[in-house]
N, C-alpha and C positions, 0 to 999 in steps of 0.2 A: 461949292467951286474951288476946284484943286488949282493949287498954286504951283507952277512949276519948280523945282529945286535946282539951284546951280551946283552941278558935280564939277570936281577936279578932274581934269583929264587923268586917266590911269597911266601909270609909269610903265613904260614900254622897254623891252629889252629886245638884244638880238635874237634872231632865230635859233633854237637849241640851247637858250641858257633860261635859267629860272632866277627869281629873286630869292636872296636871302638877307635880312635886315636892309633892304634897301638897294642891295649891290647885285650885279648879275653874277652868276656862278656857272660854270660849265657843268652839264650832267656828269654823273658819276662815270657813266661808262667811257666817256669821252676821256677823262682822267686816266683812267686804268690802262684804256688802249694805248696812252702814251708812255705806259712805263711798261715795258718789255718783262722785267723780273717779276712783277706784280701778277701779271696776266697769265705768265708761265706756272707761278705758284697756284694761283686759282684754279687753271686748268687740270694741272696734275694732281693736287689734294681733292679737287670735286671729283674727277674720274677715278680715282683710286677708291673714294666712298661709294662711287658708283658701280664701280668694279665687285667690290666686296659685297654690298647688298643684291644685287643681280645674281650673281654667283649663288650666294647662301641661300636666294629665294629659289633658283632653279635646281638646286642640289636637293631641295625637301621635296619636290615634286616626283612622288612615288607612282601615282595614278599614270598610265600612258596617255589619257585622252586628255588630261589636264595637263601634262608635260608638253605634249605636241601642240596645245593651245596655247598656254601660257609661256612656254620657252621662246616660240619665234616671235610672239608679242612685246616679250621683255627686250628681245633683241632689236626690235623696231624702235622701242622707246629710248633705249640706249644711241641708236643711231641719230634719233631725232634730237635728244639732247645734245649731242655733241655737235650736231650742225647748228643748233641754236646758239650753243655757248660760243662757237667759232664766229658766227656771225656777229653775235652782240658784243664779244672782248676784242676781235681782231679786225670787225668791218671788212670782211670779204667774202666772196663765195666760196662754199667748201669743195675745192677740186678734186679732194681725195674720196669725196663721195659723189662724185658726177654720176649720172645715171646713163650717160652714154657708155657701151660696153660693160657695165656691171653685171648683166648676167653671163656674158661671156668669159669673164674673167672670173667671178666666182666659181663657175661651173668647171673651169679650166684649173685653178686651184683646188677644187675639191676632188676632182679627178686626179691630180697630183699626189694628193695627200693620201687618198685610198691606195694608190699605186706604191709610196714609200712603205706605207705601212705593211701592205702584203708582201714586199721584198723583204721586210726586215724580219716579219715573223716567218717568211718561209726559209731565210736563212738557219734563222732560231733552230726550227723543226729540223732542217738538215742535219745541224750538230747536235739534236737531242735535247735542246732547250726547251722545247715548245712541244705540248700534246694535247689533241682535241679529246675530252673524256666523255662526252655525251652532247646531247641536243640541250638547248637552251630554251628561252621563251622569246615569241615574237613581242610580247607586250613590253618585257625588260628591253629589249632593244630599240623599240618605239619610245620609251621613257630616256632611254640615253640620247636619242636624236633629239627630242626635244631641249634636253638640257644642255647637251652642247652647242645649240643654237645660241643661247643666251651667252655660254661660257666663250665661246670663241668671238664672237662680237664683242663683248666687254674687255676682254683681254686685248684684242687687237686695237680697239679702239684707245685705250690707255696706253700701251706700250708701242705702237706704232704711230697711231694717228695723233698722239699728244707727245710722248717722250721721246721718241725716234724724231718725228718733225720738227720740234723745237730745238733738239740739239743739232741737229744736221743745219737747221738755218744759222746756228750761232758758230759750231765749230766743224762742221763738214761730215760727209757721211761714215767716214771710218769711225770717227769719235761716236757717231750716232750708233753706229752698228755695235761697239763695243758696250756702250752705256746701257742701251736697250736690252740686250743679251744678257748683261751681268744683272740688272735688276729683275728681268723677267726669272733668271735662275734662282735669284733670292726669295721673291716671292713664294716659290714652291716649296721652300722649307717648312712652311707652317702646314702641309699636309701631313695627315696620318702616315706612317711609314717612311716619312722622308731621311735621305742622307745626303751628306754633302756632296759626295759623289753624283749623286741623283741630281743635287741642284746645278753643279757644274755641267752635267752630261746635257740638261735641259737647255742650260744658257748656249751650249755651243751648238747643239742639233736644230733645236727650236727656236731659240733667239736670234741666232744668226740668220737662219735660213728665213724666218719670217721678216727680219728685218731686210733682208737682200730681197724677198719678194715685194716689198714696198718700194724698195728703190728702184726696181725694174720699171714700175709704172707710175709711180707717184700716186698711187690709188690704194686704198684699204680692201677694195674687194677682192683681190688675187691672195692676199694673205689670210682675209678671213677666210675663203674657199680651203685654202691649204690647211689651215689650223683645223677646221671643222672636219675636213675629211679625215685627217690623221686620227683625230680623237673618236670619231664616229667608228672607225675601222679598228681601232687598236681594243676600245672598250665595248661598242655594241656589237660588232661582227666576232672579232675574235675572242672576245672575252677574259681579256687580259687586266692587270692592276694598271692603272693609269697614274703617273706621278705620285705613287704612296697611297692612291686612294682605292678602295675595293670597288669593282663595277657591281652596279645595282641590277644588271641584267644584260644578257647578250643572246645572240642566235645560237652560240654553242658554248659549252661549259669547257674550260682548258685549264691545264696547269703549265707552270714553268719550272724548270730545274736546272741544276748544274751550277758552276761556280757564277757568284754574282756578276763577274765581269761580263759573263756570256749572257745571262738569263736577266739580268738585271737585279735580281734579288728582291726585297720587299717593295722596291720603289718601282719595279714591273720591267717591260721591255725598254721605256725609255731612258734606263740607265745602263742598259746594255751597249757593249763597244760596238757591237753591228747597227745599233741606230744611230750611233755618234758618226760612223764612218759612212753608212747610207745618205743620212741627210746631209753631212758635210760636202759630199760628193754634189748635192742637188744646190747647196748654198755656193759651191765654188762655180757652177754652171750659171746660176741666176747671176753672180756677180760678174762673169764675163759678157753677160747680155747687157746687163748695166752700163758695164764700161764702155762697151761698143757705142751703145745709145746716148752716151754721154751724162748718164744719169747721175753719177757719183760725183755730189757735190763737193767742191774744195780738195779735191784730188788730182793728182798729176797724170 
């Protein structure tokens, strides 16, 4: 015969709380969400690590088929991690990765990046700073495309999705433009062949332009497309050095020559005054549009 045992009622807690030594305690993510500085530190540090890991993995992919497969998959993984982290830490929908209009904005940015790179190379060629020396390889260009998918996404998630967005929310758009651009330039100092002027040029031409592209829409899709189009054109199509790093392959073999202020020297065309001027014009146009749309937060 089974004798029913008398059990004490279980201690209950409020929904969303757990017990610790008999006392209710809020979940860790709730405490973190109430601490903006801690949340910002976690996002910045976390996605800095993600960017470094993703970029180094993508750069090691030499086989074109592996690059075309793994590169985009890494990009998707980075986007998923960002969406997951923002939802977990900030408890909000990730509007900057909203699917509506994603394809249109990415393609528009991609086309804009291709165009800006083509204009830069055309001006360099007109002044004798760029010359095609022969045909390259399609496989090399495909490897570049796969690699750049990862690099463009990982860098935009960190510098625009995390740094620009958080700084803008606290100190306004102008401060966000400055801080994200300076940090974007500084991180390129670790590249082979990097120079101080090259980092400054990257901050001006790319950091400001990509920040302005984010400000126009409040979306990461436009700067991702712009970044991707620029990188693929300079490296995969025109065969130039990118931010001090040698191209792994391109449709054409090319050489740059002339004074460093024109050709960019060892850093590549991104350190050319031509690229700075061309991209600064694009930045100014984007900021005008953002201002008209009222998207420059904290600005008169």
